[in-house]
N, C-alpha and C positions, 0 to 999 in steps of 0.2 A: 386458368384464364383462357378464354377462347381466342384463337387466332393470334398467338403471341408473335412478336417481332424480334428479330435478332439484328444487331448492328455491328458494322465493322468499319474501321478507318479505311480510307481509300488505298493506303499502301499495303493493306492485307489482302486485297483483291488483285487478280491477275488479268487485267484488261487486255484485250486483243486490239492491236493497231494494224492499220493497213498502209503499206508504202505506195500502193497503186490506187487509182481512182476506183470507187466502188459503185456498183449498180444500185439503183434505188427503186423503191415503191413509193409512188406519189399519191397523196390524197388531197382533195379539195376541201380545205378546212371550213369553207362556207356551207358545205353539204353534210357536215356531221349531224347526227340525229339530234333533234331538239331536246334540250335538257341533259345532254351528255357531258357538258362542261369539259370538252376536250376529248382526246383520243386515248387517255390512259387506260380506261376500262377495256377498250378493244385490244390494246397491246397486251395487257396483263392476262386477259382471258385466252389469248393465243399462245403466249410464251410461257406462262407458269406451268401449264400441263406438259408442255414440251420439255421444259427443264426437269420437271419431276420424273419424267419417263426415262431419262438418260443422265445419270450423274456425271458421265464423262464429257457431256456436251459443254463446249465453251464458246461463247460469242459475245460481242459487244455491239450494241445498237447505237448508231449515231443519227441524229436528226437535224436537218437544216430546214428552217422555215423562211419562205420568201415569196415574192410575187411570181406569178406564172400565167401563161396563156395556153398551157398544154391541154386544157379541157375545152378549148374553143372560145373562151372569153377571159377577160382580165380578172384574175382572182388571186387568192392567197393560198399557198399549198405548204404541206409538210412533206419532206423527202426523207425516207427511212433507208439507211444503208447499214449493212452488217459486215463486220470484220470477224471472220471465223466460220463456223459451220453454216453452209448454205441453206440448210433446212429452216433456219430462223427467218430468213427473208421470205421463203415460201409460206411459212405459217402466218407472217404478217399480211401477205397479199391475200391469203385465203380468208383471214378475219375481216379485212377491210372490204374486199370485193363481195363478201357474203352479207354485208350490212346494207339494208335497204336504203337506197337514195344516196349513199356515199360514193362519190366519184373516185375511182381508183384506177391506176395504170402503172405498168412498168415504165420507168422514166429514165432521165438523164443520169450519167455518172457524176459523182461528187468526190472531192478530196476530203479526207478526214479533217483537215484543218478548217474546212468550211462549216463544220457541224458541231453540235453539242452532244456529248456523251450522255445518254439518258437512261439506258437499260444495259444490264450485264447479266449473263447466265454463267453460273459456276457452282459446282458442288450440288447440282440438282435443284438450285434455287434461282429465282429471278430477283436480281438486285436493282434497287432504284435509289437515286440520291435522296438523302434526308436533310441534314443541316451541315453547312460547312463542308468538311472533308470526310463526312460520315455517310455510308450507304446502309440501307436496311433491306431485309427480306422477310417474308412471312414463312413461318415454319409449317404452315398448312401446305406449302408447296414442296416440302421435303420428300425425296423418294422413299419408297418402302424399304424396310430393313432387308438386307441381303442383296440389294442391287450393287453393281460394281462401283467402286470408288474411282474418281478421276485421278490420273497420274500426271497431271500437268498438261499444258497445251503445247502441241507440236506446231512448228512453223509450217504454214501452208501458203498457197499462192495468194490467198486473200489477206492474211494477217499474220502477225507474229505476237507471241506472248510477251508481256511486259513485266519485268520484275520490279520490286519496290523502288530501287534506286534509279531505274530507267524511266519511270513514269514522269514525264515532263510535259507541261502544257506547251504546245507549239502552234495553237490556233492563230489565225490571222487576226489582227487588231479589229475589234468589233465597233468601230466608230459609228457605224450605221447599220445595226443588225436588222435583218428582215423583219424582226418582230416589232419594229417601230414604224409608225404610220405617219406619212407626211401630212402636214397641215397647209392647205393652200397651194400645194404643188400639183401642177397639171402635167408633169413629165413622168412617164412610166419609168420605173426602175428596171434594171436588167433582169431577165428571166433566169432563175436558178443560178444567179451569179454569186461569187463569193462575197461576203460582206465587204462593203467599201463605202466611200462617200457618196451621198445622194445630194439633191439640191439643197436641202436644209440640214444644218448641223443636228446631230442626234439629240442634243439637249433641248432642242426646240420642237421635238416631235412627240406625239402621244403614243402610248403603248396600245397596240391592237388588243381587243378583248380576247381573241383566240390565240394570242401568243402565250408561251409558257413563262412561268415565274422565273425559271432558271435562265432562260435566254435574256430576259430583261435585266436580271441581276448581273449577268455577264456583260451586258452592254453598258450598264452604269459604271461598272468597274473599269471597263476599257476606256470609256469616254473621259472619265475623271481621274484616271491613273491610280485607281485604288487597288490594294492587294487582292488577289484571287480569294474568293470565299468571304470577303469582308462585308458584302452587301447581302441583306436579307429583307424580304418583304413580309410583313407581319399583319395578322388580323387584329381586330379590336381587342382581343384577349392577350395580345402581345406575343403570341406564338407564331414562329416563322412558318410560312406555307411551304409545302413540298415543291421541289423544283419542277415537277411535271404538272402541277396545278396550273390552271389558266388565269390570266389577268381578269377575265370575267368573274371568276370565283372570288378573287381578291376584292373586286369592286362591290360585289353583292354583299360580302361580309361587312363592308364599311357603310353600306346604305342604311 
């Protein structure tokens, strides 16, 4: 079978967390290439080869989406932060800045609690959320036989390794995630601010087309007090969409 996938429950991966604010690379989501349906392909093309080249590399990518005026006009941005190896943030910047028309910049720092964990590098593989508490990786990204095996993640100034029992969600309550779009609100939301209340309650706002499925699921869970992982957005075939898929993709499947 070509391009087989492997899956692991979240407690079998060693995510890296940061106690300190993390530097970010910001992209203007409104300038993503037409037909790209989000940034997933750009991220994967940058990080999968990096992961395969060094099986000892460990890093976790956190993404916050929200309003921004950092590109000279009011828009909607994604902020990518990395806990762990600094090369990962550099690879993301190179991929984004090398994409024609995509506005990219080194940007503000964010706290881990503001962001959604969307990618993780471990054992020479790039891991992405699948369904519930399961993550997946493509074995196409595995390092060649004979490359050094990772021996765990050492604590560094950017992040610390997290063992199974230490992985606890401590994100701020997402009552009004930046992935939600105000209806009839003429008031600008804070730029790159942590999720918080805006003019309209979250349950009365529509999901932006460029928001990720994962961020919307998290918002629904927070607003209605549902257990983490209990919400899934599905296509007409009843299969849940990946967390990094865009709401635009979900809507197209239901058209």
